C-alpha positions as a Markdown table, in Angstrom:
| # | Residue | x | y | z |
|---|---|---|---|---|
| 1 | Met | 224.4 | -42.3 | 98.1 |
| 2 | Val | 223.3 | -38.8 | 99.1 |
| 3 | Ser | 223.7 | -38.1 | 102.8 |
| 4 | Ser | 220.5 | -38.0 | 104.6 |
| 5 | Gly | 221.4 | -35.1 | 107.0 |
| 6 | Ser | 219.4 | -34.0 | 109.9 |
| 7 | Ser | 216.0 | -34.0 | 108.1 |
| 8 | Phe | 215.8 | -37.8 | 107.9 |
| 9 | Gly | 212.9 | -38.0 | 110.2 |
| 10 | Gly | 210.6 | -36.0 | 107.9 |
| 11 | Val | 211.9 | -37.9 | 104.9 |
| 12 | Tyr | 211.2 | -41.2 | 106.6 |
| 13 | Arg | 207.7 | -40.4 | 107.5 |
| 14 | Ser | 206.7 | -38.8 | 104.2 |
| 15 | Gly | 208.9 | -40.6 | 101.7 |
| 16 | Leu | 207.5 | -44.1 | 102.1 |
| 17 | Gly | 204.0 | -42.7 | 102.5 |
| 18 | Asp | 204.3 | -41.5 | 98.9 |
| 19 | Leu | 205.0 | -45.0 | 97.7 |
| 20 | His | 202.2 | -47.5 | 97.1 |
| 21 | Leu | 204.4 | -50.4 | 98.3 |
| 22 | Gly | 204.4 | -48.7 | 101.7 |
| 23 | Tyr | 206.7 | -48.9 | 104.7 |
| 24 | Arg | 205.1 | -52.1 | 105.9 |
| 25 | Thr | 206.1 | -54.0 | 102.8 |
| 26 | Val | 209.7 | -52.8 | 103.1 |
| 27 | Ala | 209.8 | -53.5 | 106.8 |
| 28 | Val | 208.5 | -57.0 | 106.4 |
| 29 | Ala | 211.0 | -57.8 | 103.7 |
| 30 | Leu | 213.8 | -56.4 | 105.8 |
| 31 | Leu | 212.8 | -58.2 | 109.0 |
| 32 | Ser | 212.5 | -61.5 | 107.0 |
| 33 | Gly | 216.1 | -61.0 | 105.8 |
| 34 | Leu | 217.3 | -60.3 | 109.3 |
| 35 | Leu | 215.5 | -63.3 | 110.8 |
| 36 | Ile | 217.0 | -65.6 | 108.2 |
| 37 | Gly | 220.5 | -64.1 | 108.7 |
| 38 | Ala | 220.1 | -64.6 | 112.5 |
| 39 | Leu | 219.2 | -68.2 | 112.0 |
| 40 | Leu | 222.2 | -68.7 | 109.7 |
| 41 | Gly | 224.4 | -67.1 | 112.3 |
| 42 | Phe | 223.0 | -69.5 | 115.0 |
| 43 | Ala | 223.7 | -72.4 | 112.7 |
| 44 | Thr | 227.5 | -71.7 | 112.9 |
| 45 | His | 227.7 | -72.5 | 116.6 |
| 46 | Gly | 227.9 | -76.2 | 117.0 |
| 47 | Gly | 227.1 | -78.2 | 120.2 |
| 48 | Asp | 228.8 | -81.3 | 121.4 |
| 49 | Gly | 227.5 | -84.8 | 122.2 |
| 50 | Ala | 223.8 | -85.3 | 121.5 |
| 51 | Glu | 223.5 | -81.8 | 120.0 |
| 52 | Asp | 225.9 | -82.6 | 117.1 |
| 53 | Ala | 223.2 | -84.5 | 115.1 |
| 54 | Tyr | 220.7 | -81.7 | 115.5 |
| 55 | His | 223.4 | -79.2 | 114.6 |
| 56 | Ala | 224.2 | -81.0 | 111.3 |
| 57 | Ser | 220.5 | -81.1 | 110.4 |
| 58 | Phe | 220.1 | -77.5 | 111.2 |
| 59 | Val | 223.1 | -76.5 | 109.0 |
| 60 | Ser | 221.6 | -78.4 | 106.1 |
| 61 | Glu | 218.3 | -76.5 | 106.5 |
| 62 | Ala | 220.4 | -73.3 | 106.7 |
| 63 | Val | 221.7 | -73.9 | 103.2 |
| 64 | Ala | 218.1 | -73.8 | 101.9 |
| 65 | Ala | 217.5 | -70.7 | 104.0 |
| 66 | Lys | 220.4 | -69.0 | 102.4 |
| 67 | Gly | 218.7 | -69.5 | 99.0 |
| 68 | Ala | 215.5 | -68.0 | 100.4 |
| 69 | Leu | 217.5 | -65.0 | 101.5 |
| 70 | Ala | 218.9 | -64.5 | 98.0 |
| 71 | Arg | 215.2 | -64.2 | 96.9 |
| 72 | Val | 214.6 | -61.6 | 99.6 |
| 73 | Asn | 217.5 | -59.6 | 98.4 |
| 74 | Ala | 216.2 | -59.7 | 94.9 |
| 75 | Arg | 212.8 | -58.5 | 96.1 |
| 76 | Leu | 214.5 | -55.7 | 98.1 |
| 77 | Arg | 216.3 | -54.5 | 94.9 |
| 78 | Leu | 212.9 | -54.3 | 93.1 |
| 79 | Leu | 211.4 | -52.4 | 96.1 |
| 80 | Lys | 214.4 | -49.9 | 96.0 |
| 81 | Asp | 214.0 | -49.4 | 92.2 |
| 82 | Ala | 210.2 | -48.9 | 92.5 |
| 83 | Phe | 210.6 | -46.5 | 95.3 |
| 84 | Leu | 213.2 | -44.4 | 93.4 |
| 85 | Glu | 211.1 | -44.5 | 90.2 |
| 86 | Thr | 207.9 | -43.2 | 91.8 |
| 87 | His | 209.2 | -40.8 | 94.5 |
| 88 | Pro | 208.9 | -37.2 | 93.3 |
| 89 | Asp | 212.1 | -36.1 | 95.1 |
| 90 | Lys | 215.0 | -38.4 | 94.1 |
| 91 | Glu | 217.5 | -36.9 | 96.7 |
| 92 | Arg | 215.0 | -37.4 | 99.5 |
| 93 | Ala | 214.4 | -41.0 | 98.3 |
| 94 | Leu | 218.1 | -41.8 | 98.2 |
| 95 | Ala | 218.6 | -40.3 | 101.7 |
| 96 | Leu | 215.8 | -42.5 | 103.0 |
| 97 | Leu | 217.2 | -45.6 | 101.5 |
| 98 | Glu | 220.7 | -44.8 | 102.8 |
| 99 | Glu | 219.4 | -44.4 | 106.4 |
| 100 | Leu | 217.4 | -47.7 | 106.1 |
| 101 | Glu | 220.6 | -49.4 | 105.0 |
| 102 | Arg | 222.5 | -48.1 | 108.0 |
| 103 | Lys | 219.8 | -49.2 | 110.4 |
| 104 | Val | 219.4 | -52.7 | 109.0 |
| 105 | Glu | 223.0 | -53.7 | 108.5 |
| 106 | Thr | 224.5 | -55.7 | 111.4 |
| 107 | Thr | 228.0 | -54.6 | 110.9 |
| 108 | Gly | 229.7 | -51.3 | 110.1 |
| 109 | Asn | 231.6 | -52.4 | 107.1 |
| 110 | Gln | 228.7 | -53.5 | 104.8 |
| 111 | Glu | 227.7 | -50.8 | 102.3 |
| 112 | His | 226.1 | -52.7 | 99.4 |
| 113 | Gly | 222.4 | -53.4 | 100.1 |
| 114 | Leu | 219.6 | -53.3 | 102.5 |
| 115 | Val | 220.6 | -56.8 | 103.6 |
| 116 | Pro | 224.4 | -57.6 | 103.7 |
| 117 | Ala | 225.4 | -58.9 | 100.3 |
| 118 | Asn | 226.3 | -62.4 | 101.5 |
| 119 | Gly | 223.0 | -62.6 | 103.4 |
| 120 | Ile | 224.8 | -63.4 | 106.7 |
| 121 | Gly | 226.1 | -60.3 | 108.4 |
| 122 | Ala | 229.0 | -60.0 | 110.7 |
| 123 | Gln | 229.6 | -63.8 | 111.2 |
| 124 | Ala | 230.4 | -66.0 | 108.2 |
| 125 | Ala | 227.9 | -68.9 | 108.2 |
| 126 | Phe | 230.1 | -71.4 | 106.3 |
| 127 | Ala | 233.7 | -72.3 | 106.5 |
| 128 | Gly | 236.0 | -70.8 | 103.8 |
| 129 | Asp | 234.1 | -67.5 | 103.5 |
| 130 | Ala | 236.7 | -65.2 | 102.0 |
| 131 | Ala | 235.3 | -62.1 | 103.6 |
| 132 | Cys | 236.7 | -62.8 | 107.0 |
| 133 | Gly | 238.6 | -65.3 | 109.2 |
| 134 | Pro | 242.1 | -66.7 | 109.0 |
| 135 | Asp | 242.1 | -66.6 | 105.2 |
| 136 | Ala | 242.8 | -62.8 | 105.3 |
| 137 | Leu | 246.4 | -61.7 | 105.0 |
| 138 | Pro | 247.7 | -59.2 | 107.5 |
| 139 | Val | 249.2 | -55.9 | 106.6 |
| 140 | Val | 253.0 | -56.2 | 106.7 |
| 141 | Asp | 254.8 | -53.2 | 107.9 |
| 142 | Asp | 258.2 | -53.7 | 106.2 |
| 143 | Ser | 260.7 | -51.1 | 105.0 |
| 144 | Ser | 260.4 | -51.6 | 101.3 |
| 145 | Asp | 259.6 | -48.6 | 99.0 |
| 146 | Leu | 256.5 | -50.4 | 97.7 |
| 147 | Ala | 255.1 | -50.9 | 101.2 |
| 148 | Ala | 255.7 | -47.3 | 102.0 |
| 149 | Lys | 253.9 | -46.2 | 98.9 |
| 150 | Leu | 251.0 | -48.5 | 99.5 |
| 151 | Arg | 250.7 | -47.2 | 103.1 |
| 152 | Glu | 250.7 | -43.6 | 101.8 |
| 153 | Val | 248.1 | -44.1 | 99.0 |
| 154 | Ser | 245.7 | -46.8 | 100.2 |
| 155 | Ile | 242.4 | -46.3 | 102.0 |
| 156 | Asn | 241.2 | -49.2 | 104.2 |
| 157 | Asn | 244.1 | -51.2 | 102.8 |
| 158 | Glu | 242.6 | -51.0 | 99.3 |
| 159 | Ile | 244.0 | -49.5 | 96.2 |
| 160 | Leu | 243.2 | -49.0 | 92.5 |
| 161 | Val | 246.2 | -49.9 | 90.4 |
| 162 | Ala | 247.1 | -49.5 | 86.7 |
| 163 | Val | 250.3 | -50.7 | 85.1 |
| 164 | Ser | 251.7 | -48.7 | 82.2 |
| 165 | Asn | 254.8 | -48.0 | 80.2 |
| 166 | Lys | 255.9 | -45.1 | 77.9 |
| 167 | Asn | 253.9 | -46.5 | 75.0 |
| 168 | Leu | 250.7 | -45.2 | 76.5 |
| 169 | Ala | 252.1 | -42.2 | 78.4 |
| 170 | Ala | 251.5 | -39.2 | 76.2 |
| 171 | Pro | 249.4 | -36.0 | 76.7 |
| 172 | Gly | 245.8 | -36.7 | 75.8 |
| 173 | Phe | 246.4 | -40.4 | 75.2 |
| 174 | Met | 244.9 | -43.4 | 77.1 |
| 175 | Leu | 246.9 | -43.2 | 80.3 |
| 176 | Asp | 246.3 | -39.5 | 80.5 |
| 177 | Met | 242.5 | -40.1 | 80.0 |
| 178 | Trp | 242.5 | -42.9 | 82.6 |
| 179 | Ile | 244.1 | -40.7 | 85.3 |
| 180 | Arg | 241.9 | -37.8 | 84.6 |
| 181 | Ser | 238.7 | -39.9 | 84.7 |
| 182 | Val | 239.9 | -41.5 | 88.0 |
| 183 | Gln | 240.5 | -38.1 | 89.5 |
| 184 | Ala | 237.1 | -36.8 | 88.3 |
| 185 | Ser | 235.3 | -39.8 | 89.8 |
| 186 | Gly | 236.6 | -38.9 | 93.3 |
| 187 | Val | 238.9 | -41.9 | 93.8 |
| 188 | Arg | 241.9 | -40.9 | 95.9 |
| 189 | Asn | 243.5 | -44.3 | 96.6 |
| 190 | Tyr | 244.9 | -45.0 | 93.2 |
| 191 | Leu | 248.4 | -45.7 | 91.9 |
| 192 | Val | 250.1 | -46.0 | 88.6 |
| 193 | Met | 252.9 | -48.7 | 88.5 |
| 194 | Cys | 255.4 | -47.3 | 86.0 |
| 195 | Leu | 257.7 | -49.6 | 84.0 |
| 196 | Asp | 260.1 | -46.8 | 83.0 |
| 197 | Asp | 261.3 | -43.3 | 84.0 |
| 198 | Glu | 259.4 | -41.6 | 81.2 |
| 199 | Thr | 256.1 | -43.0 | 82.5 |
| 200 | Glu | 256.9 | -42.0 | 86.0 |
| 201 | Arg | 257.6 | -38.4 | 85.0 |
| 202 | Phe | 254.5 | -38.2 | 82.9 |
| 203 | Val | 252.2 | -39.5 | 85.7 |
| 204 | Gln | 253.8 | -37.1 | 88.3 |
| 205 | Ser | 253.2 | -34.2 | 85.9 |
| 206 | Leu | 249.4 | -34.9 | 86.2 |
| 207 | Gly | 249.6 | -34.8 | 90.0 |
| 208 | Ala | 249.0 | -38.5 | 90.2 |
| 209 | Pro | 250.8 | -41.0 | 92.5 |
| 210 | Ala | 253.4 | -43.1 | 90.7 |
| 211 | Phe | 255.7 | -46.0 | 91.7 |
| 212 | Asn | 258.6 | -46.9 | 89.5 |
| 213 | Met | 258.9 | -50.6 | 89.1 |
| 214 | Lys | 262.1 | -50.6 | 87.0 |
| 215 | Glu | 264.3 | -51.9 | 89.8 |
| 216 | Ile | 262.4 | -55.1 | 90.2 |
| 217 | Ile | 261.6 | -55.8 | 86.5 |
| 218 | Pro | 263.7 | -58.5 | 84.8 |
| 219 | Lys | 266.2 | -57.1 | 82.4 |
| 220 | Asn | 264.9 | -59.2 | 79.5 |
| 221 | His | 261.3 | -58.2 | 80.1 |
| 222 | Gly | 259.5 | -56.8 | 77.0 |
| 223 | Thr | 257.4 | -53.7 | 76.6 |
| 224 | His | 254.7 | -55.1 | 74.4 |
| 225 | Asn | 251.1 | -55.4 | 75.8 |
| 226 | His | 251.2 | -59.1 | 76.7 |
| 227 | Ala | 254.6 | -58.6 | 78.5 |
| 228 | Val | 253.1 | -55.9 | 80.6 |
| 229 | Ser | 250.0 | -58.0 | 81.3 |
| 230 | Ala | 252.2 | -60.9 | 82.5 |
| 231 | Leu | 254.2 | -58.7 | 84.8 |
| 232 | Lys | 251.1 | -57.3 | 86.5 |
| 233 | Phe | 250.4 | -60.6 | 88.3 |
| 234 | Arg | 253.8 | -60.5 | 90.0 |
| 235 | Ile | 253.1 | -56.9 | 91.0 |
| 236 | Leu | 249.7 | -58.0 | 92.4 |
| 237 | Glu | 251.4 | -60.8 | 94.3 |
| 238 | Arg | 253.7 | -58.3 | 96.0 |
| 239 | Cys | 250.8 | -56.1 | 97.0 |
| 240 | Leu | 248.8 | -59.0 | 98.4 |
| 241 | Lys | 251.7 | -60.3 | 100.4 |
| 242 | Leu | 251.9 | -56.8 | 102.0 |
| 243 | Gly | 248.3 | -57.1 | 103.0 |
| 244 | Tyr | 246.7 | -54.8 | 100.4 |
| 245 | Ser | 243.6 | -55.6 | 98.3 |
| 246 | Val | 243.9 | -54.4 | 94.7 |
| 247 | Leu | 241.4 | -53.3 | 92.1 |
| 248 | Met | 243.5 | -53.8 | 88.9 |
| 249 | Ser | 242.6 | -51.8 | 85.9 |
| 250 | Asp | 243.9 | -51.6 | 82.3 |
| 251 | Val | 244.1 | -48.0 | 81.0 |
| 252 | Asp | 241.6 | -48.5 | 78.1 |
| 253 | Ile | 238.9 | -47.8 | 80.7 |
| 254 | Leu | 237.0 | -44.7 | 81.5 |
| 255 | Val | 236.0 | -44.4 | 85.2 |
| 256 | Leu | 232.7 | -42.5 | 85.8 |
| 257 | Asp | 232.1 | -43.2 | 89.5 |
| 258 | Asp | 234.1 | -44.4 | 92.5 |
| 259 | Pro | 234.3 | -48.2 | 91.9 |
| 260 | Phe | 235.1 | -49.0 | 95.5 |
| 261 | Arg | 231.5 | -47.9 | 96.4 |
| 262 | His | 230.2 | -50.7 | 94.2 |
| 263 | Leu | 232.3 | -53.7 | 95.1 |
| 264 | Ile | 230.8 | -56.6 | 97.1 |
| 265 | Arg | 234.0 | -58.0 | 98.6 |
| 266 | Asp | 232.7 | -61.5 | 99.4 |
| 267 | Ser | 235.1 | -63.4 | 97.2 |
| 268 | Asp | 238.8 | -63.8 | 96.6 |
| 269 | Val | 238.4 | -62.5 | 93.0 |
| 270 | Glu | 235.7 | -60.1 | 91.8 |
| 271 | Ser | 236.0 | -59.5 | 88.1 |
| 272 | Met | 234.4 | -57.8 | 85.1 |
| 273 | Ser | 233.0 | -60.3 | 82.7 |
| 274 | Asp | 233.4 | -60.6 | 78.9 |
| 275 | Gly | 229.7 | -61.6 | 78.9 |
| 276 | Tyr | 227.1 | -59.2 | 77.6 |
| 277 | Asp | 223.8 | -60.5 | 79.1 |
| 278 | Asp | 222.7 | -62.4 | 82.2 |
| 279 | Gln | 223.4 | -65.8 | 80.7 |
| 280 | Thr | 226.8 | -65.2 | 79.2 |
| 281 | Ala | 228.1 | -63.2 | 82.1 |
| 282 | Tyr | 226.6 | -65.1 | 85.1 |
| 283 | Gly | 226.5 | -68.6 | 83.6 |
| 284 | Tyr | 223.9 | -70.9 | 82.3 |
| 285 | Asn | 223.1 | -74.6 | 81.8 |
| 286 | Asp | 223.9 | -75.6 | 78.2 |
| 287 | Val | 222.5 | -78.9 | 77.1 |
| 288 | Tyr | 224.8 | -80.9 | 74.7 |
| 289 | Asp | 222.9 | -83.2 | 72.3 |
| 290 | Asp | 224.4 | -86.5 | 71.1 |
| 291 | Pro | 221.6 | -88.3 | 69.2 |
| 292 | Lys | 223.4 | -91.6 | 68.9 |
| 293 | Met | 223.2 | -92.1 | 72.6 |
| 294 | Gly | 219.4 | -92.6 | 72.5 |
| 295 | Trp | 217.6 | -91.9 | 75.8 |
| 296 | Ser | 220.9 | -90.5 | 77.3 |
| 297 | Arg | 221.5 | -88.2 | 74.4 |
| 298 | Tyr | 221.3 | -85.0 | 76.5 |
| 299 | Ala | 224.2 | -84.0 | 78.7 |
| 300 | His | 224.2 | -80.9 | 80.8 |
| 301 | Thr | 227.2 | -78.6 | 80.7 |
| 302 | Met | 227.9 | -75.3 | 82.5 |
| 303 | Arg | 228.8 | -72.3 | 80.3 |
| 304 | Ile | 230.1 | -68.9 | 81.3 |
| 305 | Phe | 232.0 | -66.2 | 79.5 |
| 306 | Val | 235.5 | -65.6 | 80.8 |
| 307 | Phe | 236.5 | -63.1 | 83.5 |
| 308 | Asn | 238.2 | -60.0 | 82.0 |
| 309 | Ser | 241.8 | -59.7 | 83.3 |
| 310 | Gly | 241.7 | -56.0 | 82.5 |
| 311 | Leu | 239.5 | -55.1 | 85.4 |
| 312 | Phe | 239.3 | -57.2 | 88.6 |
| 313 | Tyr | 239.4 | -56.9 | 92.3 |
| 314 | Val | 241.6 | -59.3 | 94.2 |
| 315 | Lys | 241.4 | -59.5 | 98.0 |
| 316 | Ala | 244.4 | -59.9 | 100.3 |
| 317 | Thr | 243.5 | -63.4 | 101.1 |
| 318 | Arg | 245.3 | -66.7 | 100.7 |
| 319 | Gly | 242.9 | -67.6 | 97.9 |
| 320 | Gly | 243.6 | -64.3 | 96.1 |
| 321 | Leu | 247.4 | -64.8 | 96.5 |
| 322 | Arg | 247.2 | -68.4 | 95.2 |
| 323 | Ala | 245.3 | -67.0 | 92.1 |
| 324 | Met | 248.0 | -64.4 | 91.3 |
| 325 | Val | 250.9 | -66.7 | 91.9 |
| 326 | Gly | 249.3 | -69.5 | 89.9 |
| 327 | Thr | 248.7 | -67.2 | 86.9 |
| 328 | Ala | 252.2 | -65.7 | 87.1 |
| 329 | Glu | 253.8 | -69.1 | 87.2 |
| 330 | Trp | 251.6 | -70.3 | 84.2 |
| 331 | Leu | 252.7 | -67.3 | 82.1 |
| 332 | Glu | 256.3 | -67.7 | 83.1 |
| 333 | Thr | 256.5 | -71.4 | 82.2 |
| 334 | Lys | 253.9 | -71.9 | 79.5 |
| 335 | Gly | 253.4 | -68.4 | 78.0 |
| 336 | Gly | 250.2 | -67.5 | 76.3 |
| 337 | Trp | 247.6 | -64.8 | 76.7 |
| 338 | Asp | 247.3 | -63.6 | 80.3 |
| 339 | Gln | 243.5 | -63.6 | 80.3 |
| 340 | Ala | 243.3 | -67.2 | 79.2 |
| 341 | Ala | 245.8 | -68.2 | 81.8 |
| 342 | Phe | 244.0 | -66.2 | 84.5 |
| 343 | Asn | 240.7 | -68.0 | 83.8 |
| 344 | Glu | 242.1 | -71.5 | 83.5 |
| 345 | Val | 243.9 | -71.0 | 86.9 |
| 346 | Ile | 240.9 | -69.8 | 88.8 |
| 347 | Met | 238.0 | -71.6 | 87.1 |
| 348 | Phe | 238.9 | -75.3 | 86.6 |
| 349 | Pro | 238.6 | -77.8 | 89.4 |
| 350 | Ser | 241.3 | -80.1 | 90.7 |
| 351 | Ser | 241.8 | -83.1 | 88.5 |
| 352 | Val | 244.3 | -85.7 | 87.3 |
| 353 | His | 244.8 | -83.6 | 84.2 |
| 354 | Arg | 245.3 | -80.2 | 85.8 |
| 355 | Gly | 246.5 | -81.0 | 89.3 |
| 356 | Lys | 245.3 | -79.1 | 92.3 |
| 357 | Ser | 243.1 | -76.1 | 91.9 |
| 358 | Pro | 244.0 | -73.0 | 93.9 |
| 359 | Asn | 240.4 | -73.1 | 95.3 |
| 360 | Val | 239.6 | -69.4 | 94.6 |
| 361 | Ser | 236.2 | -68.0 | 95.4 |
| 362 | Arg | 234.9 | -65.9 | 92.6 |
| 363 | Arg | 232.2 | -63.2 | 91.9 |
| 364 | Val | 231.2 | -61.7 | 88.6 |
| 365 | Met | 230.8 | -57.9 | 88.7 |
| 366 | Asp | 227.4 | -56.4 | 87.7 |
| 367 | Ile | 227.7 | -56.0 | 83.9 |
| 368 | His | 225.7 | -52.8 | 83.9 |
| 369 | Lys | 228.0 | -51.2 | 86.4 |
| 370 | Phe | 231.3 | -52.6 | 85.3 |
| 371 | Ser | 230.6 | -52.7 | 81.6 |
| 372 | Asn | 232.7 | -54.1 | 78.7 |
| 373 | Ser | 232.3 | -52.2 | 75.5 |
| 374 | Lys | 230.1 | -54.8 | 73.8 |
| 375 | Thr | 227.6 | -54.6 | 76.7 |
| 376 | Phe | 227.7 | -50.8 | 76.5 |
| 377 | Phe | 227.6 | -50.1 | 72.8 |
| 378 | Cys | 225.4 | -53.0 | 71.7 |
| 379 | Phe | 222.9 | -53.1 | 74.6 |
| 380 | Met | 223.0 | -50.4 | 77.2 |
| 381 | Arg | 223.1 | -47.7 | 74.6 |
| 382 | Lys | 219.7 | -48.9 | 73.3 |
| 383 | Phe | 218.0 | -48.7 | 76.7 |
| 384 | Pro | 215.0 | -46.3 | 76.5 |
| 385 | Asn | 216.3 | -44.0 | 79.3 |
| 386 | Phe | 219.9 | -43.9 | 78.0 |
| 387 | Lys | 219.8 | -40.2 | 77.3 |
| 388 | Lys | 217.3 | -39.1 | 79.9 |
| 389 | Lys | 218.4 | -36.3 | 82.2 |
| 390 | Ser | 216.8 | -37.9 | 85.3 |
| 391 | Arg | 218.3 | -41.3 | 86.2 |
| 392 | Pro | 220.2 | -41.8 | 83.0 |
| 393 | Val | 222.0 | -45.0 | 82.2 |
| 394 | Lys | 225.5 | -44.5 | 83.6 |
| 395 | Pro | 227.9 | -47.4 | 84.4 |
| 396 | Val | 230.6 | -47.1 | 87.1 |
| 397 | Leu | 233.1 | -47.5 | 84.3 |
| 398 | Val | 233.4 | -48.7 | 80.7 |
| 399 | His | 236.2 | -51.0 | 79.4 |
| 400 | Val | 236.7 | -50.6 | 75.7 |
| 401 | Asn | 238.0 | -54.2 | 75.2 |
| 402 | Tyr | 235.8 | -55.4 | 72.3 |
| 403 | His | 236.7 | -52.7 | 69.8 |
| 404 | Pro | 239.9 | -51.9 | 68.0 |
| 405 | Asp | 239.2 | -48.2 | 67.8 |
| 406 | Lys | 239.7 | -48.0 | 71.5 |
| 407 | Phe | 240.9 | -44.4 | 71.8 |
| 408 | Glu | 238.1 | -42.9 | 69.6 |
| 409 | Arg | 235.4 | -44.7 | 71.6 |
| 410 | Leu | 237.0 | -43.7 | 74.9 |
| 411 | Lys | 236.9 | -40.1 | 73.7 |
| 412 | Gly | 233.2 | -40.5 | 72.7 |
| 413 | Ile | 232.3 | -41.9 | 76.1 |
| 414 | Arg | 234.1 | -39.1 | 77.8 |
| 415 | Glu | 232.3 | -36.5 | 75.6 |
| 416 | Phe | 228.9 | -38.1 | 76.4 |
| 417 | Tyr | 229.2 | -38.4 | 80.1 |
| 418 | Met | 231.7 | -35.8 | 81.2 |
| 419 | Asn | 231.1 | -33.0 | 78.7 |
| 420 | Gly | 227.3 | -33.5 | 78.2 |
| 421 | Asn | 227.3 | -34.1 | 74.5 |
| 422 | Ser | 224.2 | -36.3 | 74.0 |
| 423 | Asn | 225.2 | -37.1 | 70.4 |
| 424 | Ala | 228.8 | -38.1 | 71.0 |
| 425 | Leu | 228.2 | -41.9 | 70.8 |
| 426 | Asp | 225.8 | -41.9 | 67.8 |
| 427 | Arg | 228.6 | -42.4 | 65.2 |
| 428 | Phe | 229.8 | -45.7 | 66.7 |
| 429 | Pro | 228.3 | -48.9 | 65.5 |
| 430 | Cys | 227.8 | -51.9 | 67.8 |
| 431 | Gly | 230.8 | -53.7 | 66.5 |
| 432 | Glu | 233.2 | -52.8 | 63.7 |
| 433 | Lys | 230.1 | -52.4 | 61.6 |
| 434 | Glu | 226.4 | -52.4 | 62.5 |
């Protein structure tokens, strides 16, 4: 967001006046959200004796109210988009919206919408909310080298982490490109976990923070991609136990904006999706048809594309820690692809077949902000305003996970967004071929 500065008063009076929706519409929507949030907060305070029955009934109604608030938030997003689209001065419009957010939010740590993202505010309305409470892990002030490095680099106990070895550490190659894109995006709280001395020296030569993991890596640990992927869950476990939340990133990613500005932080795990549209990424009701069953032939199933283990945010909570430990133990005992193990651990419920679930709360990242390469090359690139100078289509980052020509596509994305070459992506088909 652009800072509003001291001229907010004039912007506030004239900005909304230029919009047909008007201040009254926005104000009513905001007040509705605040009222519902207040009711939900009241619902968390139970009585005793004769008040218990009333309290239980009220909490039930609060669940329905929470759904209504989700619709309010959706309406607010439409209002924001309409306001930005019609206002002649984009910077003034952004300044106005930023000031409205600050005035409406009930806590100082919400930065994600006109109404707090969970629709509740400072108090969690339901037990188990990962955003606060006893589930959060405290920062541990121990004497280890890793703890010292995390204290040095982190901001608000959060850190962007990539794990790499010498196979990717060469001038102009993917680790180089990842570091330079992170630096250009303004992120300061990032760290490269290096699996060997060569990688550490290379990272330091770029002026980037590095931490050498060789002393705690098993001697028989391989250097192939899946071995590195398996190790990263133990690294994450160590960071979480020290009280630091981590945005884990593969290096086949180009960062275009500070990703910490776009996280919601209401779940143990917040992950990029392999899905490419609303249904595949956010889930849908898939009806299975078995004609021989007659009137009961239709069975409803829930379908969702997997979380991408190459880009996810894990909070320093007990749920986040259980997810990392469970995935690491799976890979150490059963082997397999880390992304498959990661999803099986966090997605499936407790059962006789699978045992106890780690009970991890989950959120799917916005696919048009945290974009996989199928979403980007097959869909976003076709948006009518993709190449427009004003309000162009620009994700927070792009993960080239769907295409084998990773490096060439990363260079094309960099050329398009960072060097201003509007034709840099034209040569790439949607998939391996159009």
